[in-house]
C-alpha positions in Angstrom: -14.8 -12.5 -38.1 -16.3 -9.0 -38.1 -14.5 -6.7 -35.7 -16.6 -3.7 -36.5 -18.6 -2.2 -33.6 -22.3 -3.0 -33.4 -24.6 0.0 -33.0 -24.7 -0.7 -29.2 -20.9 -1.0 -29.1 -20.4 2.2 -31.1 -22.7 4.0 -28.7 -20.7 2.7 -25.8 -17.4 3.7 -27.4 -18.7 7.2 -28.0 -19.6 7.4 -24.4 -16.2 6.2 -23.3 -14.4 8.5 -25.7 -16.4 11.6 -24.5 -15.8 10.9 -20.9 -12.1 10.4 -21.3 -11.8 13.6 -23.4 -13.6 15.5 -20.6 -11.9 14.0 -17.6 -8.4 12.6 -18.5 -5.3 14.4 -17.1 -4.4 15.8 -20.6 -1.5 17.7 -19.1 0.2 14.3 -18.7 -0.6 12.9 -22.1 2.6 13.9 -23.9 4.8 12.5 -21.2 2.8 9.3 -21.0 3.0 8.9 -24.8 6.7 8.9 -24.7 7.1 6.6 -21.7 8.4 3.2 -22.8 8.6 -0.1 -21.0 11.2 0.1 -18.4 11.0 3.8 -18.1 8.9 5.5 -15.5 5.5 6.7 -16.7 6.2 10.1 -15.4 9.6 11.8 -15.0 8.0 14.9 -13.4 5.7 14.8 -10.4 4.5 11.9 -8.2 3.4 9.0 -10.4 1.6 7.3 -7.5 -0.4 10.4 -6.7 -1.2 10.9 -10.4 -2.2 7.2 -10.8 -4.4 7.3 -7.7 -6.1 10.5 -8.8 -6.9 9.1 -12.3 -8.1 5.7 -10.8 -10.3 7.5 -8.2 -11.9 9.7 -10.9 -12.6 6.6 -13.0 -14.1 4.8 -10.0 -16.4 7.7 -9.1 -17.8 7.6 -12.6 -18.1 3.8 -12.8 -15.1 3.2 -15.1 -12.8 1.4 -12.7 -12.5 -2.4 -13.1 -15.8 -2.1 -15.0 -15.9 -5.8 -15.6 -16.1 -6.5 -11.9 -19.5 -7.1 -10.2 -21.1 -3.9 -8.9 -20.9 -4.9 -5.3 -17.1 -5.3 -5.7 -16.6 -1.8 -7.2 -17.2 -2.5 -10.9 -20.2 -2.2 -13.2 -20.6 -5.7 -14.5 -19.6 -4.7 -18.0 -19.4 -7.2 -20.9 -16.0 -8.5 -22.3 -16.3 -6.3 -25.4 -17.1 -3.2 -23.3 -13.9 -4.0 -21.3 -11.9 -4.2 -24.6 -13.4 -1.0 -25.9 -12.4 0.8 -22.7 -8.9 -0.5 -22.9 -8.6 0.7 -26.5 -9.9 4.2 -25.8 -8.0 4.8 -22.5 -4.8 4.6 -24.6 -1.7 6.2 -23.0 -3.6 7.0 -19.8 -3.7 3.2 -19.1 0.0 3.6 -18.1 -1.1 5.2 -14.9 -2.8 2.0 -14.0 0.3 -0.1 -13.9 0.7 0.1 -10.1 -2.7 -1.4 -9.7 -2.1 -4.4 -12.1 -1.1 -6.9 -9.4 -4.0 -6.0 -7.0 -6.7 -5.7 -9.6 -5.6 -8.3 -12.1 -4.2 -11.0 -9.8 -5.2 -10.6 -6.2 -8.7 -9.4 -6.6 -9.9 -12.6 -8.4 -8.4 -14.6 -5.5 -10.2 -12.5 -2.9 -13.4 -12.9 -4.8 -13.0 -16.7 -4.8 -11.7 -17.3 -1.3 -12.0 -14.3 1.0 -14.8 -14.1 3.6 -17.8 -11.9 2.6 -17.0 -9.1 5.1 -13.4 -8.9 3.7 -14.7 -8.8 0.1 -16.9 -5.8 1.0 -14.1 -4.1 2.9 -11.1 -4.6 0.5 -12.4 -4.9 -3.0 -14.0 -1.5 -3.5 -10.9 0.5 -2.4 -8.8 -1.9 -4.5 -10.9 -1.0 -7.5 -10.8 2.7 -6.8 -7.0 2.8 -6.3 -7.2 4.0 -2.7 -5.3 0.9 -1.6 -2.5 -0.9 -3.4 -1.7 -4.6 -3.1 1.4 -6.8 -3.7 1.8 -10.6 -3.8 4.6 -12.3 -2.0 5.4 -15.6 -3.6 9.1 -16.0 -4.7 11.8 -16.9 -2.3 15.7 -17.0 -2.7 16.0 -20.7 -2.0 12.9 -21.9 -4.0 13.9 -20.3 -7.3 11.4 -21.2 -9.9 9.9 -23.9 -7.7 7.2 -21.9 -5.9 6.1 -25.0 -4.0 9.6 -25.2 -2.5 9.1 -22.1 -0.4 10.3 -22.1 3.2 8.5 -19.1 4.8 6.8 -20.6 7.8 3.4 -19.8 9.4 2.6 -21.4 12.8 -0.8 -21.1 14.5 -0.6 -19.6 18.0 -4.1 -19.2 19.4 -6.2 -17.5 16.8 -3.2 -15.9 15.0 -0.6 -17.2 12.6 3.0 -16.2 13.3 5.0 -15.8 10.0 8.8 -15.9 9.7 10.9 -16.0 6.5 11.9 -14.0 3.4 10.4 -13.2 0.0 12.2 -11.7 -3.0 11.4 -10.0 -6.3 8.2 -8.6 -4.8 7.0 -5.9 -7.2 5.6 -2.7 -5.5 6.2 -3.9 -1.9 7.7 -0.5 -1.1 4.5 1.4 -1.8 1.9 -1.4 -1.2 -0.7 -1.1 1.6 -1.6 -4.8 1.7 0.0 -8.0 0.7 -1.0 -11.6 -0.1 1.5 -14.2 1.0 1.9 -18.0 0.4 3.5 -19.8 3.4 4.3 -23.3 4.6 2.2 -24.4 7.4 3.0 -28.2 7.4 6.4 -29.4 6.4 5.6 -33.0 7.1 3.5 -33.5 4.0 4.4 -33.3 0.3 5.4 -29.8 -0.7 2.3 -28.8 -2.6 0.0 -29.9 0.2 1.5 -28.0 3.2 0.9 -24.5 2.0 -1.6 -21.8 3.2 -2.4 -18.4 1.9 -3.0 -15.2 3.9 -3.3 -11.5 3.4 -2.0 -8.8 5.8 -1.3 -5.1 6.3 2.2 -4.3 4.9 2.7 -1.7 7.6 2.3 -4.4 10.3 5.1 -4.9 12.9 7.5 -7.6 11.8 7.5 -6.6 8.0 10.7 -5.1 6.6 10.9 -4.1 2.9 14.3 -3.6 1.2 14.2 -2.3 -2.4 16.5 -4.1 -4.9 18.6 -1.8 -7.1 18.2 -2.9 -10.7 20.5 -2.6 -13.7 18.3 0.1 -15.2 18.7 2.3 -12.1 15.1 1.6 -10.8 14.0 -0.3 -7.7 10.6 -1.8 -8.6 11.4 -5.2 -7.0 12.0 -5.8 -3.3 13.2 -8.2 -0.7 10.7 -8.6 2.2 11.6 -10.0 5.6 9.2 -11.3 8.1 10.0 -11.6 11.8 7.1 -12.8 14.0 4.5 -11.2 11.8 1.1 -11.9 13.4 -1.9 -12.5 11.1 -5.4 -13.3 12.4 -6.8 -16.6 11.2 -9.8 -14.8 9.6 -7.3 -13.3 7.1 -6.6 -16.8 5.7 -7.6 -17.4 2.1 -8.9 -20.9 1.6 -8.5 -23.9 3.9 -5.3 -24.7 5.8 -3.0 -26.7 3.6 -4.9 -25.7 0.4 -2.7 -22.7 -0.4 -1.4 -24.3 -3.6 -5.0 -24.5 -5.0 -5.6 -20.9 -4.0 -2.3 -19.8 -5.6 -3.3 -21.3 -8.9 -6.2 -18.9 -9.1 -3.7 -16.1 -8.6 -1.1 -17.5 -11.0 -3.6 -18.1 -13.9 -4.8 -14.6 -13.6 -1.3 -13.3 -13.2 -0.2 -14.8 -16.5 -3.3 -13.5 -18.2 -2.8 -10.0 -16.8 0.9 -9.9 -17.7 0.5 -11.5 -21.1 -2.5 -9.4 -22.1 -1.0 -6.1 -20.7 2.7 -6.5 -21.4 4.0 -4.1 -24.1 6.0 -5.7 -26.9 7.6 -2.5 -28.1 6.3 -3.1 -31.6 4.3 0.2 -32.1 7.4 2.1 -30.8 9.7 0.2 -33.2 7.4 0.8 -36.2 7.3 4.5 -35.5 11.1 4.5 -35.1 11.7 2.7 -38.4 9.5 5.2 -40.2 11.7 8.1 -39.0 15.2 6.7 -38.5 17.8 7.3 -41.2 20.3 4.4 -41.6 22.6 6.1 -44.1 20.9 4.4 -47.0 17.5 5.9 -46.5 14.7 5.3 -43.9 14.9 2.0 -42.0 11.3 1.2 -43.1 12.4 1.1 -46.7 15.0 -1.7 -46.1 13.4 -5.1 -47.1 15.2 -6.9 -44.3 13.8 -4.4 -41.8 10.3 -4.8 -43.3 10.5 -8.5 -43.0 11.3 -8.4 -39.3 8.5 -5.9 -38.8 6.1 -8.1 -40.5 7.0 -11.0 -38.3 6.5 -9.0 -35.1 3.3 -7.4 -36.5 1.7 -10.9 -37.0 2.9 -12.0 -33.5 1.6 -8.9 -31.7 -1.7 -9.3 -33.5 -2.0 -12.9 -32.4 -1.3 -11.8 -28.8 -4.0 -9.2 -28.9 -6.7 -11.5 -30.2 -5.6 -14.3 -27.9 -6.1 -11.9 -25.0 -9.6 -11.0 -26.3 -10.5 -14.7 -26.3 -9.4 -15.1 -22.7 -11.5 -12.1 -21.7 -14.5 -13.7 -23.4 -13.9 -16.9 -21.5 -13.8 -15.0 -18.2 -17.2 -13.5 -19.0 -18.6 -17.0 -19.1 -17.4 -17.6 -15.5 -14.4 -19.6 -16.5 -11.1 -19.4 -14.6 -8.1 -18.4 -16.8 -6.4 -21.5 -18.0 -2.9 -22.6 -18.7 -3.2 -21.4 -22.3 -2.6 -17.8 -20.9 1.0 -18.9 -20.3 1.4 -18.6 -24.1 0.8 -14.9 -24.1 3.2 -14.1 -21.3 5.9 -16.3 -22.9 5.6 -14.8 -26.3 5.3 -11.2 -25.2 8.4 -11.4 -23.0 10.5 -12.9 -25.8 9.2 -10.4 -28.3 9.9 -7.4 -26.1 13.6 -8.5 -25.8 14.0 -9.2 -29.5 12.5 -5.9 -30.5 14.7 -3.9 -28.1 17.8 -5.6 -29.3 16.9 -5.1 -32.9 16.3 -1.4 -32.3 19.6 -1.0 -30.7 21.3 -2.8 -33.6 19.7 -0.3 -36.0 20.9 2.6 -34.0 24.5 1.4 -34.2 26.9 3.4 -32.0 24.1 5.7 -30.9 22.4 2.7 -29.3 24.6 3.0 -26.3 23.4 6.6 -25.6 20.7 7.3 -23.0 20.5 11.0 -23.7 16.9 12.1 -24.1 18.0 15.0 -26.2 19.2 12.7 -28.9 16.2 11.9 -31.2 17.8 8.8 -32.6 18.5 7.3 -29.1 15.8 8.7 -26.8 16.7 6.0 -24.3 13.4 4.2 -25.0 14.8 1.0 -26.4 17.8 1.0 -24.1 15.3 1.1 -21.2 13.3 -1.7 -22.7 16.4 -3.9 -23.1 17.6 -3.3 -19.5 14.1 -4.1 -18.2 13.3 -7.0 -20.6 15.2 -9.8 -18.8 12.8 -9.4 -15.8 9.8 -10.0 -18.0 11.1 -13.5 -18.7 11.3 -14.2 -15.0 8.4 -12.5 -13.3 5.1 -14.3 -13.4 6.8 -17.5 -14.2 10.1 -18.1 -16.0 10.2 -19.1 -19.6 11.1 -22.6 -18.6 8.2 -23.0 -16.2 5.8 -21.6 -18.8 7.0 -24.0 -21.5 6.5 -26.9 -19.1 2.9 -25.7 -18.3 2.2 -25.4 -22.0 3.6 -28.8 -22.9 1.9 -30.6 -20.1 -1.4 -28.9 -19.6 -2.1 -27.5 -23.1 -0.5 -30.0 -25.4 -0.8 -33.0 -23.0 2.8 -34.1 -23.2 4.3 -36.3 -20.4 5.3 -34.4 -17.2 8.9 -33.8 -16.2 10.4 -36.4 -13.9 10.6 -35.1 -10.3 12.9 -36.7 -7.8 10.9 -35.2 -4.9 7.5 -36.6 -6.0 5.6 -38.1 -3.0 8.3 -37.0 -0.4 7.3 -35.0 2.6 8.8 -31.5 2.3 11.0 -32.0 5.4 12.5 -35.2 3.9 13.6 -33.6 0.6 17.4 -33.7 0.4 19.0 -30.4 0.3 22.6 -29.5 -0.5 24.8 -29.2 2.6 26.2 -25.7 3.1 
């Protein structure tokens, strides 16, 4: 395959490069360059304000969500133009992480299932970064079994009253709106009694409690619902069809996470080129070079697999189960690379002092954050089941609850 730009693509790239050079927040570039996965994009200033400012500037010039339809806030760009933008945005793309859930996962669901007035109202400010969204799926009791959720929604007049709890909700503490999957009929099999809604996160009856993580941050949250009232017109899809709606979100989630998840390989390569092991630079060690070669091939495969998915989207296809591969491989690679980097550092690997060039806290932060990557967006075990069953066509796992109404599924007595 020829990956060189065509004349039209080269012209587009030049346009993108010129606009970014003239408009990007260059004063933040050095800090963004040093930010690693698990570390905040900015240590100084308000990252949310900086992210919103950059997103708004992109939107005003037509560069926000450029692959979206124009009436949704995009510009109807081609897949290759989207790739070129991602390549040229570089470190500034780290300012877009707070919008990943809304733009990459929730927006496709709204486009597919929301009423037309809601699309016109919510999609443009979602694209411009004026409003931030979160998705509320996971629950303490359900674990990896999303269809086992227990948050209830009951219809009272023309409103749904929601009670229950969600957990591991990324960004709930700063989100303006949320999309929630609930159980509306416990008398049918668990996948059939679910319904999806969206709501204002500042509504009465919503309580957000940040979860303190091992890396000292609180990106995940518990969210409690006590008689939250949601109008029926904010329902996404038909009553009882929430599982079907959620699959649109989940397929886009795994594509967004897998395509956008850093693996740490560029950082590791730079580190090995500079780090003295006592026997010379790490990059000169054949064993180190062998490991680097393995990860170089793997990250290259992730990149071009993501490009293939983007191309499929341009043809109107819904992201498929094959996107679970990218998320699964990227999460594992990130953890492997962080552990390898700390092994290379030896005793200095336990340091988190930014003043120490050999430690810099980057790989330590990656390692502390990496377990979450293998849980969020589907655990490794769930993804392997999806790949084996829906990609490779292997027999499905046996399920003891198959065909049982949800309220008849045995539960362990307390």
